[in-house]
C-alpha positions as CSV (number, residue, x, y, z in Angstrom):
1,M,119.4,-194.0,-95.8
2,H,122.3,-191.3,-94.9
3,P,121.6,-188.7,-92.2
4,I,121.6,-184.8,-93.0
5,I,123.8,-183.2,-90.5
6,Y,123.3,-179.5,-90.0
7,D,127.1,-178.9,-88.9
8,V,127.5,-175.0,-88.3
9,A,129.3,-172.1,-86.2
10,V,126.7,-170.1,-84.3
11,S,127.2,-167.2,-81.8
12,I,125.7,-167.2,-78.4
13,D,122.8,-165.3,-79.6
14,G,122.1,-167.8,-82.4
15,F,123.4,-166.5,-85.6
16,I,125.4,-168.1,-88.2
17,S,126.8,-164.8,-89.4
18,G,126.7,-161.3,-88.4
19,P,125.5,-158.3,-90.2
20,A,126.5,-158.3,-93.8
21,G,127.7,-161.8,-93.7
22,D,130.3,-161.1,-91.0
23,V,132.0,-164.2,-89.7
24,S,135.0,-162.6,-88.3
25,K,134.3,-163.4,-84.9
26,F,134.2,-167.1,-85.7
27,A,137.6,-169.3,-85.4
28,H,139.6,-169.9,-88.2
29,D,142.1,-172.2,-87.0
30,G,142.8,-174.1,-83.8
31,P,141.4,-177.2,-82.4
32,V,137.7,-176.5,-83.1
33,V,138.5,-176.1,-86.8
34,E,140.7,-179.1,-86.9
35,D,137.9,-180.9,-85.3
36,Y,135.5,-179.7,-88.0
37,T,137.8,-180.4,-90.9
38,K,137.9,-184.0,-89.7
39,R,134.2,-184.2,-89.7
40,M,134.2,-182.9,-93.2
41,A,136.0,-185.7,-94.3
42,G,133.4,-188.0,-93.6
43,Y,130.7,-186.3,-95.6
44,S,129.8,-187.5,-99.0
45,A,127.6,-184.7,-100.1
46,A,126.7,-181.1,-99.5
47,L,123.5,-179.4,-99.5
48,M,123.1,-175.6,-99.2
49,G,121.1,-172.6,-100.4
50,R,122.1,-169.9,-102.9
51,H,123.3,-167.4,-100.5
52,T,125.5,-169.5,-98.6
53,Y,126.9,-170.8,-102.0
54,E,127.6,-167.2,-103.3
55,F,129.0,-166.2,-99.8
56,G,132.1,-168.3,-101.2
57,Y,132.5,-165.7,-103.7
58,D,133.8,-163.3,-101.3
59,F,136.5,-165.9,-100.6
60,G,137.7,-166.8,-104.0
61,L,135.2,-169.3,-105.1
62,A,134.3,-169.2,-108.8
63,A,130.9,-169.9,-110.1
64,G,130.3,-173.2,-110.5
65,Q,133.2,-174.3,-108.6
66,N,132.7,-176.8,-105.9
67,P,133.7,-175.6,-102.5
68,Y,134.0,-179.2,-101.2
69,P,135.7,-181.1,-104.1
70,H,135.5,-184.3,-102.2
71,M,131.5,-184.1,-102.0
72,K,128.9,-183.9,-104.5
73,T,127.6,-180.5,-103.9
74,N,124.0,-179.5,-104.4
75,V,122.7,-175.8,-104.3
76,V,119.0,-175.1,-104.1
77,S,118.4,-171.9,-106.2
78,K,115.9,-170.7,-108.8
79,T,118.2,-167.9,-109.8
80,L,122.0,-169.2,-109.5
81,Q,123.8,-168.9,-112.8
82,V,126.7,-171.3,-113.2
83,P,128.7,-172.4,-116.2
84,D,127.4,-175.5,-118.3
85,D,130.7,-177.3,-117.1
86,S,129.8,-176.6,-113.6
87,E,131.3,-178.9,-110.9
88,I,128.1,-178.3,-108.6
89,S,124.4,-179.7,-109.3
90,V,121.8,-176.7,-109.1
91,W,118.4,-177.7,-108.0
92,R,115.9,-175.3,-109.5
93,T,113.2,-176.7,-107.0
94,A,113.4,-178.8,-104.1
95,D,110.8,-180.7,-102.3
96,A,111.0,-182.8,-99.2
97,Q,110.8,-186.1,-101.7
98,D,114.1,-184.7,-103.6
99,I,116.1,-184.5,-100.4
100,R,114.7,-187.9,-99.1
101,E,116.0,-189.3,-102.4
102,L,119.2,-187.8,-101.9
103,K,119.5,-189.2,-98.5
104,K,118.6,-192.7,-100.2
105,T,121.3,-192.2,-102.9
106,S,124.1,-190.7,-101.2
107,A,127.3,-192.5,-100.6
108,G,127.4,-191.3,-97.0
109,P,126.2,-188.6,-94.6
110,I,125.3,-185.2,-96.0
111,Y,126.3,-181.9,-94.9
112,L,123.8,-179.2,-94.5
113,C,126.1,-176.2,-94.6
114,G,123.2,-173.5,-94.6
115,G,121.9,-171.0,-94.7
116,G,119.5,-170.2,-92.1
117,D,116.3,-169.8,-94.2
118,F,117.2,-173.2,-95.9
119,A,117.8,-175.0,-92.6
120,G,114.5,-173.4,-91.3
121,W,112.6,-175.2,-94.1
122,M,114.5,-178.3,-94.0
123,L,113.6,-178.3,-90.0
124,R,109.9,-177.9,-90.9
125,Q,109.9,-180.7,-93.3
126,G,111.7,-183.0,-90.9
127,L,114.6,-183.5,-92.9
128,I,117.3,-182.8,-90.6
129,D,118.8,-185.7,-88.6
130,R,121.5,-184.2,-86.6
131,V,122.6,-181.0,-85.6
132,I,126.5,-179.9,-84.5
133,L,126.8,-176.7,-83.3
134,K,130.1,-175.0,-83.0
135,R,129.0,-172.4,-80.2
136,A,131.3,-169.2,-80.4
137,P,131.9,-167.2,-77.3
138,C,130.6,-164.1,-79.1
139,I,127.4,-162.2,-79.7
140,Y,126.4,-160.7,-83.3
141,G,123.1,-159.1,-82.2
142,S,121.7,-159.5,-85.7
143,G,122.6,-161.3,-89.0
144,V,121.3,-164.8,-90.3
145,A,119.7,-166.7,-87.7
146,L,120.4,-170.3,-87.3
147,F,117.1,-171.5,-88.5
148,G,116.2,-168.3,-90.4
149,K,112.6,-167.0,-89.8
150,S,111.6,-170.5,-88.8
151,T,109.3,-170.5,-85.6
152,D,108.8,-174.3,-85.8
153,V,109.0,-176.2,-82.6
154,A,111.3,-179.4,-82.7
155,T,112.6,-181.5,-79.9
156,L,116.3,-182.5,-80.0
157,S,118.3,-184.9,-77.8
158,R,122.1,-183.8,-76.8
159,V,124.5,-186.8,-77.6
160,T,127.6,-185.0,-77.3
161,T,129.2,-182.0,-75.6
162,R,132.8,-180.7,-75.7
163,S,134.5,-177.5,-74.6
164,Y,137.4,-176.1,-76.0
165,D,140.1,-173.9,-74.2
166,N,139.2,-171.0,-76.4
167,G,135.7,-170.7,-75.1
168,Y,133.9,-172.6,-77.9
169,L,131.5,-175.4,-77.1
170,L,130.6,-178.1,-79.4
171,E,127.1,-179.7,-79.1
172,E,125.8,-182.5,-81.0
173,F,122.1,-183.1,-81.0
174,T,119.9,-185.9,-82.9
175,R,116.2,-185.0,-83.6
176,S,114.0,-186.8,-81.4
177,P,111.0,-188.9,-83.0
C-alpha cells in the first residue's frame, strides 16, 4: 500500500493561499522549489479537490488537462465539467474506501495537493500518511487554511527538518498510530 503525502507550501499562520487564492508570497524558484520538483518526480498519482484543480486555470491549465503529466491525476468533484477525452479522472463522490483502494492500486506514492477542506476531510478519515510542509516566512492573515475548517486532532511525528537560506523551513511528519 502506497502512502498519501500532503506536500504543500504554508504560511507561518497556516494558510496554503491567501485571500482570493493569492500565492504570490510563496517561493516560485530557488532551492525549496528545486527540492519540491525532485519530490514530485517520485509521486505516481495526484489527488485533489475541484477548487485546487480549477486554480490551475489561472495559470493556463485547460479543462481536462493533467497538471502533472507523469501522474494519474484524480479530482474529487460533484460539479467539475471536463471534456470526454480528459487526461484526468473525476470522481463524483469519494469515500474513505475509494481512497484506500487508490492506495492499494497506485504504482507509487500519492500526492495530495489540496485543497484545505479536502485535506481536512482526509485527515478526519485517517487517510494522510505523511505531511510535508514548506513553511514560508510570510503571514497571510486569512485565506485557505492548511486543513480547511477541520477541528480534528491528530498526532504527528516529525521525521525531517531542513532550513533554507531564504527563510523557508521544510518539515516532514508521519502520522502517529
